[in-house]
C-alpha positions as CSV (number, residue, x, y, z in Angstrom):
1,M,73.2,-30.5,44.7
2,L,76.7,-31.0,43.3
3,A,76.9,-34.4,44.9
4,I,73.7,-35.5,43.2
5,R,75.0,-34.4,39.8
6,T,78.3,-36.1,40.4
7,L,76.7,-39.3,41.5
8,A,74.4,-39.4,38.5
9,L,77.2,-38.8,36.1
10,A,79.5,-41.2,37.8
11,A,76.8,-43.9,37.7
12,A,76.3,-43.2,34.0
13,V,80.0,-43.4,33.2
14,F,81.0,-46.4,35.4
15,T,77.9,-48.5,34.6
16,A,77.8,-47.8,30.9
17,G,77.8,-51.5,30.0
18,A,75.5,-52.7,32.9
19,G,71.9,-53.4,32.3
20,V,72.0,-52.9,28.6
21,S,69.8,-55.9,27.8
22,A,67.0,-54.4,29.9
23,M,67.0,-51.1,28.0
24,P,64.3,-50.6,25.3
25,T,65.6,-50.3,21.8
26,G,64.6,-48.5,18.6
27,N,61.5,-46.3,18.4
28,L,60.3,-47.3,21.9
29,H,63.6,-46.0,23.4
30,K,63.3,-42.7,21.5
31,R,59.7,-42.2,22.6
32,L,60.5,-42.9,26.3
33,V,63.5,-40.5,26.1
34,D,61.4,-37.8,24.4
35,D,58.7,-38.1,27.1
36,L,61.2,-38.0,29.9
37,S,63.1,-35.2,28.3
38,H,60.0,-33.0,28.2
39,D,59.2,-33.7,31.8
40,L,62.7,-32.9,32.9
41,V,62.8,-29.6,30.9
42,D,59.5,-28.6,32.6
43,E,60.7,-29.5,36.1
44,P,62.1,-26.3,37.7
45,T,64.3,-27.9,40.5
46,A,67.2,-30.3,40.4
47,L,65.6,-32.4,43.1
48,G,62.5,-32.7,41.0
49,R,64.6,-33.8,38.0
50,F,66.4,-36.3,40.1
51,K,63.1,-37.8,41.3
52,L,61.9,-38.1,37.7
53,L,65.2,-39.8,36.7
54,N,65.2,-42.0,39.8
55,Q,62.1,-44.0,38.7
56,S,64.4,-46.3,36.7
57,I,68.1,-47.2,37.0
58,N,68.2,-47.2,33.2
59,N,67.9,-43.4,33.3
60,F,71.4,-43.2,34.7
61,I,72.9,-45.7,32.3
62,F,74.3,-44.7,28.9
63,N,75.7,-47.4,26.7
64,F,78.7,-45.8,24.8
65,L,79.3,-49.2,23.2
66,D,76.0,-49.2,21.2
67,P,76.4,-46.4,18.7
68,T,73.6,-47.9,16.4
69,L,71.0,-46.8,19.0
70,L,72.1,-43.2,18.7
71,N,73.0,-42.8,15.1
72,A,76.5,-41.7,16.1
73,P,78.6,-39.7,13.6
74,H,81.4,-41.8,12.2
75,G,84.1,-41.6,9.6
76,P,86.6,-43.9,8.0
77,D,89.0,-43.5,11.0
78,G,86.7,-43.8,14.0
79,I,83.4,-42.9,15.7
80,V,82.3,-40.5,18.3
81,V,79.4,-41.4,20.6
82,L,77.8,-38.4,22.3
83,A,75.6,-38.5,25.4
84,T,73.7,-35.2,25.1
85,A,70.3,-34.0,26.3
86,A,68.8,-35.5,23.2
87,S,70.1,-39.0,23.8
88,F,70.7,-39.1,27.6
89,P,68.1,-37.3,29.6
90,A,70.2,-37.4,32.8
91,T,72.3,-34.5,31.4
92,I,69.3,-32.2,31.2
93,G,69.7,-29.2,33.5
94,N,73.2,-30.1,34.5
95,G,75.1,-28.2,31.8
96,V,77.1,-31.2,30.8
97,A,77.4,-33.6,27.9
98,M,79.7,-36.6,27.5
99,G,81.4,-38.1,24.5
100,V,83.6,-41.1,23.8
101,G,85.7,-41.3,20.7
102,F,86.7,-44.7,19.3
103,M,89.6,-44.1,16.9
104,G,90.8,-46.4,14.2
105,P,94.4,-47.0,13.3
106,C,94.6,-43.8,11.2
107,G,92.4,-41.7,13.5
108,L,93.7,-38.4,14.8
109,N,92.3,-36.1,17.5
110,V,94.0,-32.8,16.9
111,P,94.7,-30.5,19.9
112,H,91.8,-28.2,20.4
113,L,90.0,-26.0,23.0
114,H,86.5,-25.9,24.4
115,P,86.2,-22.2,25.6
116,R,83.4,-21.3,27.9
């Protein structure tokens, strides 16, 4: 099970820029993500969720370089693009989320903790 999760997340991270042109955009993308998200939440097993995701390679790809698709929060000194269950269905049921911060010249990421 851990191998499947690791493989899915590795594929998402290392192929973030691949296949971007084949991905739907705008409202169509949101509707497809919403439908898949509902199916994934309803699926009780990790294997079942993987089978749902495995129907398209695009389900394992998250483009961190296209923040306009995700309405990423940004400020004057940078932007943070988050891959959460709402924007990247492959994270559903895995207990993970990913984020990439793009910091401008005056950006600062202060030391902080994420306690569990």
